[in-house]
C-alpha positions as CSV (number, residue, x, y, z in Angstrom):
1,M,-8.5,37.6,45.1
2,L,-6.4,38.7,47.8
3,A,-8.1,41.1,49.1
4,D,-9.5,39.8,51.5
5,A,-7.1,37.7,53.1
6,P,-4.8,38.8,55.8
7,L,-1.2,39.5,55.4
8,L,1.5,38.0,57.0
9,A,5.1,39.9,57.2
10,V,7.7,37.9,57.8
11,I,11.1,38.7,59.2
12,P,14.5,36.9,58.0
13,V,16.5,36.7,61.2
14,A,20.1,34.6,61.2
15,D,19.9,33.4,64.7
16,I,16.3,32.4,65.9
17,E,16.7,31.9,69.4
18,R,18.5,35.3,69.8
19,A,16.0,36.9,67.9
20,K,12.8,35.5,69.9
21,R,14.8,36.7,73.0
22,F,15.0,40.0,71.8
23,Y,11.5,40.1,70.4
24,R,9.8,39.1,73.6
25,D,12.4,40.3,75.9
26,T,13.0,43.8,74.5
27,L,10.3,44.6,72.6
28,G,8.1,43.0,75.2
29,L,5.9,41.3,72.0
30,T,4.2,37.6,72.6
31,L,5.4,34.6,71.0
32,T,2.3,32.6,69.9
33,R,3.6,30.1,67.6
34,E,6.8,28.4,67.3
35,N,7.0,25.0,66.1
36,G,10.0,24.7,64.4
37,P,11.6,27.2,61.9
38,D,7.8,28.6,62.4
39,V,7.5,31.7,64.6
40,G,5.1,34.0,65.3
41,F,4.8,37.3,67.5
42,S,1.8,39.3,67.8
43,C,0.8,43.2,69.1
44,G,-1.6,45.1,68.5
45,G,-3.9,42.8,67.3
46,T,-1.6,41.5,64.1
47,E,0.6,38.9,63.6
48,F,4.2,38.4,62.5
49,G,6.3,36.0,61.8
50,M,10.0,35.2,61.2
51,Y,12.1,32.7,60.1
52,E,15.8,31.6,59.9
53,T,18.0,32.1,57.1
54,P,21.8,33.3,56.6
55,Y,20.6,36.8,54.8
56,G,18.8,37.9,57.9
57,G,19.4,41.7,58.9
58,Q,21.1,42.7,55.4
59,A,17.9,44.5,54.4
60,Q,19.4,48.1,54.4
61,H,15.7,49.3,54.6
62,T,12.9,49.6,56.9
63,L,11.1,45.9,57.6
64,A,8.8,46.7,60.1
65,S,6.8,49.7,61.9
66,W,4.9,49.8,64.8
67,K,2.5,52.7,64.7
68,V,2.6,54.3,68.5
69,D,0.4,57.4,70.7
70,D,3.5,59.1,71.2
71,L,6.7,58.2,70.4
72,D,8.9,59.9,73.5
73,T,7.3,57.5,76.1
74,E,7.7,54.8,73.6
75,M,11.2,55.7,72.7
76,A,12.3,56.4,76.7
77,E,10.8,52.4,77.6
78,L,12.9,50.7,74.9
79,R,15.9,52.3,76.0
80,R,15.2,51.7,78.9
81,R,15.2,47.9,77.7
82,G,18.7,48.3,76.0
83,V,17.2,49.5,72.7
84,V,20.1,51.8,70.7
85,F,18.0,54.0,68.2
86,E,19.6,55.0,65.4
87,E,20.8,58.6,63.7
88,Y,20.8,59.6,60.1
89,D,22.0,62.6,58.9
90,L,21.0,62.3,54.9
91,P,19.6,64.3,52.5
92,E,15.9,63.5,52.9
93,L,16.4,62.0,56.5
94,K,17.6,63.6,59.4
95,T,17.5,62.6,62.9
96,L,17.5,64.3,66.3
97,D,18.3,62.2,69.5
98,G,16.9,59.5,66.9
99,V,14.1,61.7,66.0
100,A,12.8,62.8,62.1
101,E,9.8,64.6,62.1
102,A,8.0,66.0,59.0
103,D,4.8,66.7,57.3
104,G,3.0,65.8,61.3
105,M,4.8,62.4,61.6
106,R,7.9,61.9,64.1
107,A,9.8,58.7,63.5
108,A,13.2,56.8,65.4
109,W,14.9,53.9,64.1
110,F,16.3,50.7,65.5
111,K,17.8,47.4,64.3
112,D,17.0,43.9,66.0
113,T,19.9,41.7,67.3
114,E,20.3,40.4,63.3
115,G,20.5,43.6,62.2
116,N,17.1,44.5,60.8
117,I,16.2,47.8,60.4
118,L,12.4,47.9,62.8
119,C,10.9,51.5,63.3
120,V,8.8,53.1,66.0
121,N,6.6,56.1,64.6
122,E,4.0,59.1,65.8
123,V,1.2,60.5,63.6
124,R,0.0,63.7,65.0
125,A,-3.3,65.2,64.3
126,A,-3.1,67.9,61.7
């Protein structure tokens, strides 16, 4: 039943105008839909939506992750655009200069203007 239906992720935001500017101008994503509270962006052949709610940015876990071919290049460009990467020193997750590495994967996390946790990750060939 749902196996053939496309999945649309939706990110909650506290300020839709501020979030639109961040996703469009800072992350460089294409705004594809804007119909009142219905806002959509495209990236990598997929689409996601966002909606305004006073609960936006309260999740303490990753809401979205982009698979990239070259994490270092992506991080350099995002930093140039003002993105600050999170540093973690937890028993299960430690970063160095924003990057965690494990089992052939490298990943870095940052927050959007709303406090949502986002990730860029690179999977290295074995």
